[in-house]
N, C-alpha and C positions, 0 to 999 in steps of 0.2 A: 299506455296506462302503467303506472307503477305497480309492479307485480306483488309488492308487499302490502299495498294499500287495502285491498279487499280482505285479505286474511286478518289484518289488524282491525278493520271495522267489524269483521265477524266476531272477533274476541270482545270488542267493546259494545257493540250495538245489538248483537243477536239476543243476549240475555235481557236487554231492556224491552225489546219488542215482545219476546216470549212472555215476560212477566206481566206486561200490560194486557196481552191477549188472554192469558190464563186468568187474570183477575176478571176480565170481561166474560169469558166463556165458562169459567170454573175449571178446576184441576182435572175432573173426569174427561175433559176434552183437550188434554195437553197435547195429544198427537195432532189434533187439528191446528193448534197454535204453532206447533213445530213445522207442519207442512206449509202453512202460509209464510212463515218466516224463512224457511229454506227456499221457497219459490221466489221470495223477494231478493234474496242474495243471488240466486241463479239468474234472475233477470238482470241484476246489476252487472254480473260478469259478462253476459251477452251484450247488453246495451253499451256499457262503458268501453268495452273492447272495440266497438264499431264507431261510437260517437264521441268518445272521450269521457273523462271524469267530470261530473257536474261541479258547479262552484261550491255547493254545500252537500257533500256526499251523504252525511248522516240525515239531513233533512230530506234528501231524495229517497233514502231508504224508508223513512217514516211515512212519506206520502204514498209510496208504492204499497207498503204494508197496509195502510188504511184502505186504499182502493181495493187491494186483493181481499181484505176482510169483508168489505161491503159486497164485492162480487160473489164471494162465497155465501154470504148470508142471503143474497138474492136467489141463489140457486137452491138453497136448502130451507124451505119454509118451515119444516119441522124443527130444524135447529134454531131458527129465529124465535120460534115460540118457546123452545126450551130455555133459551137465553133470557127472554123476557120474563118467563115464569120464575126463573132463578132470581131475577131482580125484583120480583113481586110487583109487577106492573102489567098493564095490557100489552099484548104484542105490538111492537113498533116496526114500521118499515125500516129496512136496512139503512137507508140514508139518514134516519133519525137516531140511530144508535150511536152514542158517543164513543169514539175510539180515541181516547185521550192519551197522546204521547208527549204531554208536557213534562218538563223536568220534575215537577212536584209529584205527578202521578207515577212517573217511572220510579222515583225514589221510594214512594209508598208501596208500589207493587213489588219491587225487588226486596225490600225489607220483609214484607209479609211472606213473599215467596221463599225466602231463605228458611224461615221457620216451618212453613208448610211442608217443604220437601224433607225436612229433618223430623218428621212426625214419628213417634215411637213405634207405630205399627209397621213401618218400613224397616226391613232388616238392617242392622248397623252397617254391614259392608256395602249396602246399596245406597244408603243416604248420601254419603260423600260423593260416590260415583255419579249419582243423579244430579247432585248439586253442581259438580264440575261440568257436567254435560249441559244442563239447562241454564244455570246461572253464570257459567264462565265460558261457555262455548267450546269446551274441550272436545276433541275428536275421540273416537273409540280407541285408537292406537295410543293417544296421549294418556287416557285414563288407564289403559292396560299397563302402560309403562310405569305409571305412578304406583299401581298396586302390585307390580311385578307378576302379572298374570296374563292370560290370553285374551284376545278380542272376543272370542266366543263366550268366555266366562263373563266378561263385562256386559255383552249384549243380553245374556240371560238375566243378569242382575238388574239391568235397567228395565227389561220387560216386566219382571216380577214387581219391581218398584212402581211402575206405572199402573200395573193391575191393582196394587194396593191403593193408589190414589183414587182409582175408580170405585173399587168395592167398599172402601172405608168412607167414601164421600168426604174426603178431606177438603176443607175450605181454605182459601187464601185469606188468612186473618192472623193478627198477632195473638198468640195463646196467652193464657193467664200467667201470673207471676211465677207460679211453681213450674208450669210447663216450659216457660221461657228458659229457666235455669237448667232444666233437663235437656233441652235441645241445643242450647248455646254452644256446648262443646263441639258438636258436629259442625255447626255454622263456622266457628273459629277454625276448625281443622280445614274446612274447605277454603277459606280465605288464605290460610297459611300455605296450603299446597299450591294455590294459584300464584301467590307471590314467589314461592320457591321455584316454580317452573319458569317464571319470568326472570328471576335473579340468576339462575344457572340452568339455562334451557337444556332439555334433553333432546331437542330436535337436532338434526344432522348439520344444519347450516347456520345456526344462530347461537352466538355466545350468550346473549342476553336479550330478553324481550320486554322492553320497558313498559309497553302498553299493558302487559299482564300485571306487572308490579303496581302500576298506577290504578288499574281496575281493582286490584285487591285492596289497596289503600282507600279507594272510593267506597267500596262496600263496607269496609270496617268503619269508615267515618259515619255511615248511616247508623251503625250500632251506637257510636259515641253520641250522636245527636238525639237518640231516643233515651229518655230517662230510665226506662225499664231495662235497657241493655247496656247502659254506660256503667260497667262494673270494672273492677281492677284488671281482670284478665284481658278485657277488650282494650284497655289503655296500654297494657303491657305489650300486646301484639302490635298496636300502632307504634309504640316506641321502637320495637324491634325492626319494623319495616322502615321507619324513618332513619334509623342508624344505618341500615344496609343501603337504603336509597341515597344516602349522603355520599356514597363512594361510587355512584354510577359512572361519573366522568373519568374516574381514575382506573376503572376496571378493564378498559379496552384501549388499544392504541388507534392511530389514524387508519390503519388497515383493518380494524375490527377484531384484531387478535386479542386474546385474553391476557391480562397482566396480573401476575401473582401478587398477593397481598403485600409481601415484603418489598416488592419492586414498584409499588404504586407511588405516584407523585402526590404527596400529602396536600400540596397547595391546590389540588383539584377537588379535594373533598369539600362538600357543601356545608358550611358552618351553620346556615339557617336550619337545615334539616337535622343536624346534630343537636341544635338547641331545642328543636321540636321533640326530638327523641328524648332529650333530658326532661322536658316538660311532661311528656306522657309517662315516663318512667317514674317520676315523682307522684303523678296522679295514680299510678297503679299501686302505689304503696299504701293507699287508703284501704283499711280493712285488714282482715287476718288471713286472707287466702294467699297461697303461693302456687302459681301454675308454672308449667314448663315455659310459658311465654315470658314470665318474670325473669327466669334464670337465663333464657336465651337473649333477652333484651339487655340484661346486665353484662353478659359476655360481649354482646355487640357494642355496648357502651365502652368497655375496656379496649376493644379493638379500635375504637375511634379516638383513643387517647394516644399521645406521642409515645414512642418506644422508650424514651428516656424516663418516663414516669416510674418511680420506685414501686416494686412489687406488682407491676402490671400482670406478668404471667403467673405469679403466685395466685393472684385473685381470680384469673381466668381458670386456672386449674381447680381451685376450690369450688367454683361455680359449676364446672363440669362434673365434679364429684357429686354435688347435690343433684344435678340434672339426671345423672345415671341412676341415682337412688329413686328419684321421682318418676322417671320415664325412660327406661333403658332402651337403647337402640344401638345396633352395630356402628352406624355412622357417628353417633355421639361418642361411642367408645374410641373410635379412631381419632376423632377431633381432640378428645381428651389426651390421647397419647402424644399428639403433636405438642400440646401445651406442656405435657410432662417433660418433653425433650428440652423445652425452653427453660424449665426450672431445674431439672436434675441431670440433663445431658442426654446425648443420643443413646449411649449404651444401656442406661436404665430404661429408656423408652422402647428400645428394640425388644427387650425381654417382655415388657407389657404388651406390645403390639403383637408379638408372635403367639401369645396366649390366646388371642382372639381367633386365630386360624381361619380367617375368611378367605380361603384360597381361590374362590371363584369370583372375588370382588376386585375390580381394577383399582379402586381407591385404597384398598389394603396393600396391594403390591406397590402402588405409587408412594404410599407413606413409608413402607419399608425401604424402597429405593432411595428416598430422600434421607432416611435415618442412617442407612448404611454408607451413603456417600461420604467419603473421607475417613470412614471407619474400616470398611471392607468393600472396595470399589467393584470387585468381582461379583459379590452378592448384590450390590446396588444395581449393577448391569442386568443381572438375572431377574430381579424383581421388576425393574422398569420394562424389560422385554415382555415379561408376563402381563404386566399392566397394559402394554400396548396391544397385545393380542386380545385382551378382554374388553378394552374400551370400545364404546359404541358410537360416540359422537366425534365429529371432526375436531371440536374444541379440545376434548380430552386427549385425543391422539396427538394433536399438535403440541400440547403442553408436555406430554410424556416424551415425545420425540426430542424436544429441546433439552430435557434432562439427559437423555441417552447421548445426544451429541456432545454435551459438555463433558460427560465421563469419558467417552471414546476419544475426544480430542485432548483430554487432560487439562481442560480450562476450568 
């Protein structure tokens, strides 16, 4: 069995099964839905390892999930009566309860689930974490890495969030217009983080996880298809993801190693996705709102233009200036400094970068290593060495090692 297949299916199918079962059982029984779904994947790991992968793995998972759900309902008469009561009908035998894993019901369930999990009664720091867990299939370690905190902290947040789902009796349904606007920011943050994890993976052995990027785009498309959620920020996020996805083929070589932006083969960029990115960027301009996604999509647009285009880096720098004013982050500040080096030279950029003083961040030292190269190679070597010590993933370490080798060899 392909060792990557089941983890990939877990990322794409786990959330679909969970959403449908939660829609059937109700959110107070989310842990029951999780148990059934986890058991389904555990059986897949055991069975496929012995008998091989079935012809249609996703359909196999759906069939097993349905059967396990019916088996559970047969064992728990009280639960069956609760489910039927929630559906406002007479108790049904388990075999007659519809476990609908059709594409249409999966989409409807996931769309409603996104907003249910982002209910305002759930603490802000727990909403996105729970969304990443339930809707995106993230592991506890992945969520902890995303929030730069411990697994214990994440487990506590998820536990409290699930308690809120029970005590507040939150239902899986699209909220009213005002509530949609209130919750949409968390929904978009979840999709954004999911795409980012796929685009530049924080796992030890993968440079890029396309299945996560495609899943993020699929979830975002649900929002675009719904009139109540097809707003400028949603279009801007889709634009951003299309622009980034257009460079998938150029970001890694045949051995799977990461290729830096300036060394990518432009002929491998996907023109159709760039066109789609342009379309959604134009759509996002309708209205008077300006979100971080608008600015990041515009930056990505300029990155997808040829290097010969006049004022390319000037435009990127100005967009980073706006983005920092709207939503400051250290990573954005670092990226802005790289753009500054393209406009005003490395010496000016070095002064700005050192003001950030992010000494515990490998990206900070990597950037300073790049900026000092050719200006003061001894300092460049020092910063790349520090970056190598701080880097956590194989991908980052390989990239930094390449820079170190070039300086040491004088090439």
